[in-house]
DOKOLLUM-742294 format. One line per 4 residues: number of its first residue (from 1); for each residue x, y, z of C-alpha. Coordinates in steps of 0.001 Angstrom, whole numbers, plus 500000, padded with zeros to 6 digits. Layout:
<atoms>
NUM) X Y Z  ...
</atoms>
This chain:
<atoms>
1) 499927 500239 499949  502965 502310 500904  504615 501622 497416  501114 502432 495747
5) 500554 505473 497736  504456 506812 496732  503710 505858 493167  500187 507786 493015
9) 501956 511135 494359  504956 510895 492029  502386 510608 489112  500371 513769 490647
13) 503855 515613 490613  504827 514867 487449  501302 515687 485608  501533 518864 487676
17) 505064 519787 486311  503624 518854 482719  500699 521312 483047  502812 524082 484222
21) 505382 523633 481442  502783 523511 479065  501339 526639 480320  504563 528399 480243
25) 504768 527299 476690  501254 528471 475984  502493 531818 477821  505531 532268 475445
29) 503644 531741 472377  501145 534273 473530  503880 536601 474186  505617 536129 470694
33) 502533 536579 468934  501464 539498 470748  505062 541067 469945  504644 540455 466050
37) 501584 542538 466125  501726 545235 468812  502723 548436 467234  503040 550004 470594
41) 506944 548909 470574  507415 551499 467372  510100 554245 468609  510230 556663 465666
45) 513575 557315 464902  515032 561082 464304  515178 562492 460872  518721 562786 460637
49) 521619 560808 460190  521280 558446 463099  521851 554895 462094  518890 552808 462143
53) 517911 550428 465145  519478 546899 464883  517174 544334 464131  516717 541235 465882
57) 517860 537834 463995  514821 536301 465137  512694 538198 462549  514845 537577 459548
61) 514151 534378 456970  515590 533832 453527  512281 535312 451834  512368 538310 453955
65) 511748 540061 457386  509024 540605 459529  508237 542363 462944  505580 544803 464048
69) 507156 547619 462396  508681 546777 459185  507663 544093 456395  510236 543348 453563
73) 509431 540519 451294  511941 539662 448608  512041 538041 445619  513633 537217 442331
77) 511842 537075 439196  513248 536145 435572  512162 538075 432729  513729 537584 429195
81) 517828 537877 429776  517541 539958 433197  516498 539021 436797  514613 541184 438932
85) 515469 541538 442479  512181 542710 443974  511810 543850 447621  508158 544575 448658
89) 508367 546857 451852  505953 548253 454490  506840 550598 457250  504917 551635 460319
93) 506602 555334 460452  507950 557456 457711  511731 557865 459719  512095 554160 458889
97) 512851 554847 454870  516209 556445 455648  519215 557533 453436  522848 557657 454454
101) 526079 559193 452770  529482 559638 452768  531744 562241 454018  532074 565350 451379
105) 534445 563817 448423  534658 560253 449384  532569 557005 448370  532050 553765 450230
109) 530509 550658 448860  526694 550157 449262  527427 546777 451384  529869 548892 453894
113) 526872 551737 454374  524243 549493 454992  526257 547535 457644  527334 550628 459138
117) 523675 551817 459653  521887 549009 460393  519983 548254 456906  517691 545576 456967
121) 517478 546604 453080  519427 548986 451068  520202 549815 447839  522318 552613 446038
125) 521015 556212 445284  521653 558612 442842  525756 558528 443159  525570 562310 443571
129) 529696 562624 444235  530048 561983 440577  528650 565428 439809  528709 568686 440840
133) 525322 570522 440479  521777 569527 441249  519406 569727 443999  520366 567334 446709
137) 518664 566671 450180  519523 563899 452593  517342 563531 455907  516329 566787 455559
141) 519652 568666 455084  520543 570346 451869  523854 568762 450899  526708 571539 450581
145) 526633 573580 447044  523621 571211 445846  520935 573621 445707  520431 574232 442097
149) 518135 571652 440438  519724 570450 436912  517784 571724 434064  517390 568220 432439
153) 516489 565902 435252  513120 564600 436734  513214 565574 440609  512154 562789 443255
157) 510861 564489 446330  509951 562310 449516  508368 564371 452427  507791 563899 456005
161) 505015 561432 455483  507287 559125 453540  505393 560146 450345  506833 560366 446902
165) 506344 563473 444973  508059 563538 441622  508361 566864 439373  508936 566377 435619
169) 511320 568655 433217  510698 569861 430003  511461 567163 427538  509998 565683 423882
173) 508822 562258 424144  507004 559572 421872  503525 559105 422510  501511 556706 420339
177) 504268 556952 417747  504182 561184 417816  506699 563316 419258  505038 565777 421885
181) 506813 568092 424128  506112 567973 428060  506430 571364 429290  505471 571514 432885
185) 506112 574695 435408  508830 573015 437517  509748 576310 439217  506162 576780 440596
189) 505666 573035 441650  508761 572590 443692  507839 576246 445422  504490 574875 445993
193) 505716 571800 447010  508315 573052 449631  505664 575477 451113  502909 572757 451642
197) 505821 569851 452951  509055 569408 454595  511159 567514 452045  513386 564825 453648
201) 515145 563515 450817  515322 565101 447388  516972 562927 444472  517972 564653 441345
205) 518659 561840 438815  515607 560026 437004  514286 559715 434800  510442 559675 436213
209) 508838 556501 435427  505501 556422 436699  503430 559385 438277  500027 559278 439715
213) 499669 555717 438408  500388 556800 434858  502978 555138 432880  505499 557776 431363
217) 506770 557706 428104  510971 557215 427862  512222 560924 426833  513642 561047 423548
221) 517024 562081 425022  518335 562162 428759  521586 562545 430802  521538 558540 430728
225) 521042 555736 428166  517618 554760 428823  517102 552463 425786  520110 549727 426523
229) 519901 546585 428298  521583 547112 431583  521360 546621 435256  519084 549182 436599
233) 517572 550616 440184  514453 551944 440989  512279 552473 443385  508408 552698 443735
237) 505439 553870 446062  502288 551550 446081  500347 553624 449063  501127 555304 452309
241) 504279 553624 453780  504339 551034 450922  507156 550748 448579  508763 548460 445755
245) 512234 548398 445472  513828 546645 442366  517281 545968 440988  517598 544323 437705
249) 521068 542087 437161  521945 540591 433854  521462 536576 433981  525349 536441 432669
253) 526422 539281 434750  529942 539079 433200  528616 539833 429648  528998 543807 429377
257) 527786 543818 425487  524702 545741 426674  522507 542991 425140  521301 541783 428718
261) 519569 543478 431727  516588 545689 431347  515569 548877 429765  513882 551646 431401
265) 510675 551285 429818  510589 547439 431094  511441 548460 434627  508715 551320 434585
269) 506462 548540 433361  507539 545974 436045  506837 548569 438586  503364 549707 437486
273) 502374 545758 437107  503649 545661 441070  501007 548271 442038  503227 551650 442103
277) 501390 554747 441611  504736 556578 441436  508302 555364 440394  511486 556693 439859
281) 514953 555703 438333  518074 555450 440499  521793 554974 439227  522305 551619 437630
285) 525196 549579 436364  527799 548574 439074  525795 550768 441601  522933 548339 441208
289) 523183 546327 444367  520478 545262 446686  521972 544323 450172  519509 542124 452373
293) 520729 541145 455989  524168 542244 455455  524399 540012 452303  524229 541045 448428
297) 520927 539633 447242  521517 540467 443777  523675 538479 441515  526676 541140 441544
301) 529561 540143 443792  530907 542305 446220  533964 542835 444476  532195 543971 441294
305) 530097 546468 443441  530900 550108 442512  531618 552558 445487  529159 555363 445474
309) 528063 558388 447384  524577 557435 448969  522279 554907 449785  518653 554291 450651
313) 518020 551814 453256  515149 550610 455360  515362 550259 459254  513288 548307 461922
317) 511079 550908 464081  511888 549007 467504  514700 549388 469471  515681 545967 470396
321) 518910 547329 472381  521089 545640 470554  524713 546954 469684  525969 547563 465975
325) 528512 544672 465177
</atoms>
């Protein structure tokens, strides 16, 4: 009888321990689920060159990153002789769409700038160090000596809400087989925009690809080669705090014949199909690199990447309290 009593007591204890462990596991799962959907964890970043928060490794996967403030879904899509590296991004606060620049007169690799700024995802910007003019604003600061827009380039302005505003320059373009002149009042549009909004980032590169959901014709002439098939980079806005980033690689990247890659028009069409209502071309060629989780997601090797003056990147909005490596 004593042995039976002892075994009974042991059985009760084991059942109790199992029940307690199961309850703790359930609580842990509940806590994780609540964290994944709890936007109260959002801590907006300052609109300056402060690096983004270091993201938790727990939220990275091979196909993207997901926490309660940042969603990044990455995918590679092959079209003809080009590979489109696509990132679909949603953020909880405009401060999570950020830029970083090098010291004046210097350049650095996109991958290095991405790691230094805790970027979950990063691409090159417009490599403004290679030029001397243009209207260049980064994180609310007009870059030294860069206050006068080029007369021949379209302008991308990103405001305090993370919204895109694209201003067209005068150009000739073929529309339905006929050459037509587009002659907007650029100066008046820019003045009205600066009076209505705070411009956080301004890019003077282009051309514009999509404005207000309308696919734009390729300009007959521009500062860059738009018709050749080349590696390209572009960014578009789908809706409030929702963006699409694309880097186009050649399938055989070491082939420099210009017969592979994509034209500017093909990239524009792709972004329209992705749902972008605004889209803008950025610096391509060896500047077309997508860095995700500190690694090169595009086909170009780090040895091939060009040193640039600036990047566009996305940061988590959660301060996990992690130090930069």
